[in-house]
C-alpha positions as CSV (number, residue, x, y, z in Angstrom):
1,X,-10.1,-8.3,13.6
2,X,-12.0,-5.8,11.6
3,X,-15.4,-6.5,10.0
4,X,-14.9,-8.4,6.8
5,X,-14.6,-6.5,3.7
6,X,-17.4,-7.3,1.2
7,X,-17.1,-7.4,-2.6
8,X,-19.4,-4.5,-2.8
9,X,-16.9,-2.4,-0.8
10,X,-14.0,-3.7,-3.0
11,X,-16.0,-2.7,-6.1
12,X,-16.6,0.9,-4.6
13,X,-12.8,1.2,-3.9
14,X,-12.3,0.3,-7.6
15,X,-14.7,2.8,-8.8
16,X,-13.1,5.5,-6.8
17,X,-9.3,4.5,-7.1
18,X,-9.1,2.3,-10.3
19,X,-8.1,-1.5,-10.4
20,X,-5.1,-1.0,-8.1
21,X,-6.6,-2.4,-5.0
22,X,-4.7,-4.8,-3.0
23,X,-5.4,-7.2,-0.1
24,X,-2.3,-7.8,2.3
25,X,-2.9,-11.0,4.3
26,X,-0.8,-11.4,7.6
27,X,0.2,-14.8,8.8
28,X,-1.5,-13.8,12.2
29,X,-5.0,-13.9,10.5
30,X,-5.4,-10.2,9.8
31,X,-5.8,-8.6,6.3
32,X,-5.5,-5.0,5.2
33,X,-6.7,-3.3,2.0
34,X,-4.7,-0.7,0.3
35,X,-4.7,1.0,-3.0
36,X,-1.5,1.7,-4.9
37,X,0.2,5.1,-4.0
38,X,0.0,7.8,-6.5
39,X,3.4,9.3,-7.9
40,X,2.8,12.5,-6.0
41,X,2.6,10.4,-2.6
42,X,5.7,8.4,-3.5
43,X,7.5,11.7,-4.2
44,X,6.2,13.6,-1.0
45,X,7.8,10.7,1.2
46,X,11.0,10.4,-1.0
47,X,13.1,12.4,1.6
48,X,12.5,9.8,4.2
49,X,14.4,7.3,1.7
50,X,17.3,9.8,1.1
51,X,17.6,10.0,4.9
52,X,17.7,6.2,5.3
53,X,14.4,5.9,6.9
54,X,13.1,2.9,5.0
55,X,10.6,1.7,7.5
56,X,9.1,5.1,8.2
57,X,8.9,5.5,4.2
58,X,6.7,2.3,3.8
59,X,4.7,2.8,6.8
60,X,3.9,6.5,5.7
61,X,2.7,5.1,2.3
62,X,0.8,2.3,4.0
63,X,-1.2,4.7,6.3
64,X,-1.9,7.0,3.2
65,X,-3.1,4.3,1.1
66,X,-5.0,2.1,3.6
67,X,-8.7,1.6,2.8
68,X,-9.9,-0.9,5.1
69,X,-9.7,-4.4,6.9
70,X,-7.8,-4.8,10.0
71,X,-6.0,-1.6,11.4
72,X,-2.6,-2.9,12.3
73,X,-1.2,0.6,13.0
74,X,-1.2,0.0,16.8
75,X,1.1,-2.9,16.4
76,X,4.6,-2.2,15.3
77,X,5.4,-5.9,14.0
78,X,2.3,-6.1,12.1
79,X,2.4,-2.7,10.7
80,X,6.0,-3.2,9.4
81,X,5.0,-6.4,8.0
82,X,2.0,-4.9,6.0
83,X,3.8,-1.7,5.1
84,X,6.7,-3.7,3.7
85,X,4.5,-4.7,0.7
86,X,3.6,-1.3,-0.4
87,X,6.1,-0.8,-3.1
88,X,5.0,-4.1,-4.6
89,X,1.5,-2.5,-5.3
90,X,3.2,0.0,-7.8
91,X,2.6,-1.2,-11.0
92,X,5.2,-0.7,-13.7
93,X,5.5,-1.1,-17.3
94,X,8.7,-1.8,-19.0
95,X,10.0,0.5,-21.7
96,X,12.5,0.2,-24.2
97,X,15.1,2.6,-25.9
98,X,16.0,2.7,-29.5
99,X,18.9,5.1,-30.9
100,X,17.8,6.4,-34.2
């Protein structure tokens, strides 16, 4: 288990990366802190999706966006579980389309 992440640390991350900071708790007691990936980071790993490497895609984004908390990269099961939440961190806004 890693050292507890403080509110001060979270505030520092928000100052650096914006409000898109997320906590990913695992049922095993660990918790990982990540930021939302940027569009350029998503685009950079897009070829992995096209090659059908969904797990590698998620774990690459997770490792890129990991900020602190418990480092689960050494445990394949925990890494896969935490990484599977990465696309949920991408905030979207719906848009409409009106033909004129």
